[in-house]
C-alpha positions as CSV (number, residue, x, y, z in Angstrom):
1,M,0.0,0.0,0.0
2,L,3.0,2.3,-0.1
3,L,2.3,3.2,-3.7
4,A,-1.4,3.7,-3.1
5,D,-0.6,6.2,-0.3
6,K,2.0,8.0,-2.4
7,I,-0.2,8.5,-5.5
8,K,-3.1,9.7,-3.3
9,Q,-0.7,12.2,-1.6
10,L,0.6,13.4,-4.9
11,R,-2.9,13.7,-6.3
12,E,-4.1,15.7,-3.3
13,E,-1.1,18.0,-3.4
14,K,-1.8,18.8,-7.0
15,Q,-5.5,19.2,-6.2
16,L,-6.5,16.7,-8.8
17,F,-9.6,14.5,-9.0
18,Q,-9.5,10.8,-9.1
19,R,-11.3,10.9,-12.5
20,Q,-8.4,12.9,-13.9
21,L,-5.9,10.3,-13.0
22,A,-8.2,7.6,-14.3
23,E,-8.4,9.4,-17.6
24,A,-4.6,9.6,-17.7
25,L,-4.4,5.8,-17.3
26,E,-7.3,5.2,-19.7
27,I,-9.3,3.3,-17.1
28,D,-12.6,4.1,-15.4
29,T,-12.8,6.0,-12.2
30,P,-13.9,3.1,-10.0
31,M,-10.9,1.0,-11.1
32,Y,-8.6,3.9,-10.3
33,C,-10.2,4.3,-6.9
34,K,-9.4,0.6,-6.2
35,I,-5.8,1.3,-7.2
36,E,-5.6,4.2,-4.8
37,R,-7.1,2.2,-2.0
38,G,-4.6,-0.6,-2.6
39,S,-7.2,-3.2,-3.5
40,R,-6.2,-3.5,-7.1
41,P,-2.7,-3.9,-8.4
42,I,-1.3,-1.4,-10.8
43,K,0.9,-2.3,-13.8
44,R,4.4,-1.0,-14.2
45,A,3.4,1.0,-17.4
46,Q,0.6,2.6,-15.4
47,V,3.1,3.7,-12.7
48,V,5.2,5.3,-15.5
49,A,2.2,7.0,-16.9
50,L,1.2,8.4,-13.5
51,A,4.7,9.7,-12.9
52,K,4.5,11.6,-16.2
53,F,1.0,12.9,-15.5
54,L,1.9,14.0,-12.0
55,S,5.3,15.4,-13.0
56,T,7.0,13.4,-10.4
57,D,10.1,11.2,-10.3
58,E,9.4,8.0,-12.2
59,T,12.2,6.1,-10.5
60,E,10.8,7.0,-7.0
61,L,7.3,5.8,-8.0
62,L,8.7,2.6,-9.6
63,T,10.8,1.9,-6.5
64,V,7.7,2.2,-4.2
65,W,5.7,0.0,-6.7
66,L,8.4,-2.7,-6.5
67,A,8.7,-2.4,-2.7
68,D,4.9,-3.1,-2.5
69,K,5.4,-6.2,-4.7
70,V,8.3,-7.5,-2.6
71,S,6.4,-6.7,0.7
72,E,3.4,-8.6,-0.6
73,V,5.4,-11.8,-1.3
74,L,7.4,-11.5,1.9
75,N,4.4,-11.1,4.1
76,E,3.1,-14.4,2.8
77,E,6.4,-16.1,3.7
78,K,7.4,-14.5,7.0
79,E,9.5,-17.4,8.2
80,L,11.6,-17.3,5.0
81,A,11.6,-13.6,4.3
82,E,14.8,-12.5,6.0
83,K,16.9,-15.3,4.6
84,A,15.4,-14.8,1.1
85,L,16.3,-11.1,1.3
86,E,19.8,-11.9,2.3
87,I,20.2,-14.1,-0.8
88,V,18.7,-11.5,-3.1
89,L,21.0,-8.8,-1.8
90,K,24.0,-11.0,-2.1
91,N,23.2,-11.9,-5.7
92,T,22.3,-8.4,-6.8
93,K,25.6,-7.0,-5.7
94,N,27.5,-9.3,-8.1
């Protein structure tokens, strides 16, 4: 839900309506509302489109999007999460 909170914050800071962001993503407003509530996943391409529409850092939004994905998987595997992260970190440094 990190990304959901972030895009809601950005939208409110820019005083935009949910329907405006839905239009930018070419989806209907109810579907966008679900994304903003965190009850519907958002695609990578949609994150990029939102970053452009909101004139915000694309890398930051994509990082938060990826963090959400990782958190979702790790929360389902709490016993293995720490060890799995250690392995990932070790292998990504190579």
